Structure formats: C-alpha cells, structure tokens
C-alpha positions, 0 to 999 in steps of 0.5 A: 361456923356462921349461921346460914341464910334462910331463904323462904320462897314459893316457886310461883313468886316472881320476886322469889324467882329473881332473888333465887338466881343470886342469893346463894352466890351472895351468901357464899361471898360472906361464907354463909350457906343458904337453907332453902325453905319452900312454902306455899303462899296460898296457905300463908294467904289463908291466914294473913288474908292476903292474895297473889299480887296479880289478883289485887285491884287493877291499879296494883296488879297492873303495876306489879305486872310491869315491875316483874319485868322491870325487876328481872331486867334490872337483875339480868334474868329472863322473865315471862309471866306464865299462863296459867299463873299462879299454879299449885306447887305442892309437889315441887315443894315436896321434892325440894324438901326431899332434895334438901335432905338427900342431896343438899348440895344440889338443892340450890340448882333445883330451885334456880332451875325449876324457877327459871323454867317456870318464868321463861317457859312456862313449864309444868313444874308441879307435874310429877313427870316433869319433875322426874325428868328435871331431877334426872337431868340434875343427875339425881334419882328422878324415879323417886319423885312420884313416891316423894310427892305421894309420901305422908312424910313429905306432905307433913314436912311441907305442912310444917313448913307452912305452919312455921312460916306463919308462926314466924310472921312470914307473909310474902316471898322471898323472905330472907332471914339473916341472924334472926333479921327478916328481909322481905322482897327481892329489892331488899338484897342490897340490905341483906348484903350490907347486913352480911358484910357488917354484921348488922346496921 
C-alpha cells in the first residue's frame, strides 16, 4: 500500500481549516489515506519563538487577515475570523486523537466539521459540552468526550504529538508530509498534488 499523507494541523489555524476541507479528497485521488495529526501551535511556538499570524506587527497581521478571507474565497469555503481568536484547542485535539484510534473512518468528518464550525460561527470548539454534542451528531459516542478530555492517556498522547512535531521541524500549519517530503501551508496543495501524481519532482 502507498504511504499515507500526514496532515499536521491546529484547529485554530485558518490555513489548516481551508486545506482540511479538501486534503482527504485530494489524497484519495491518488489512492492515499490521510493521517490526521492534531498539534497545539502554542506549544510549537514556545520552542520556535514564533507567534500567531494575527499577533505579528500590523503590516503583517493586516495582510494575513485579508489573505485568510481571500484564500477561503479562492478555495470556495466560507470564512469568518472568529472572536475570540485564537483559542485553546487541547480538548478538541484530544478528542481527535481518540477518534483517530476508535473511529478512524470518521476522523476526517470530525476535523472538517469542527474546523468549519469555528471559522463560520464562531463555535466553542474546545468546550466539552459542545464537543460532546458534535460527536453525537456524527453518530458516535458523545458521552465519552468528557472522560477523554480528562484522561491522562489522551493528555500524554497530545503532549507526544507536540513533541514529535517539534522534533520533525514543524513550525506552522497545515504541515503536510508526503513520502517524507514536507509542505507548509494551504498554498502548497498544488505542489502536494504534483508530488502525489508524479512521485516526486
């Protein structure tokens, strides 16, 4: 079997939201699966010394605010910059890791749906009650969400995700790895597709 596409992301990354809406369909065209790799950019930024795009000098943050909307429009997905933004997503990421293990066939639905809810709502995607209801709506066991968020197992799993991201040199999202090759950003999707189609370039 062909190696899966690794999709590293944070639920509060606008560019990761945009790319998440199409990455699974893109991979499927080339007989690849997607491994959803949630990470906390805040933890990554502590190591890299970076910061959220909207918290950079005005000349940069103003550009990015404009580009979020333009990039979403180009991709054909709705977008509203949430308020508050960004927010913590540790519960959201833990639930994602749990679903990746217990219902892998629905993990993509969870990522796309939660991301869309945040960037069109906004929605309280880190709230346990909200997550429980969302998982229920997917036809899965929303009653397990509170325990998942509190469990040492999933706290440790998310910690390891963040450490692994840093160890691999990941500094932003989305971060897409194909056959060991890394691509950073929603705007790299055409390069990702070319790599999938041709096996490298």
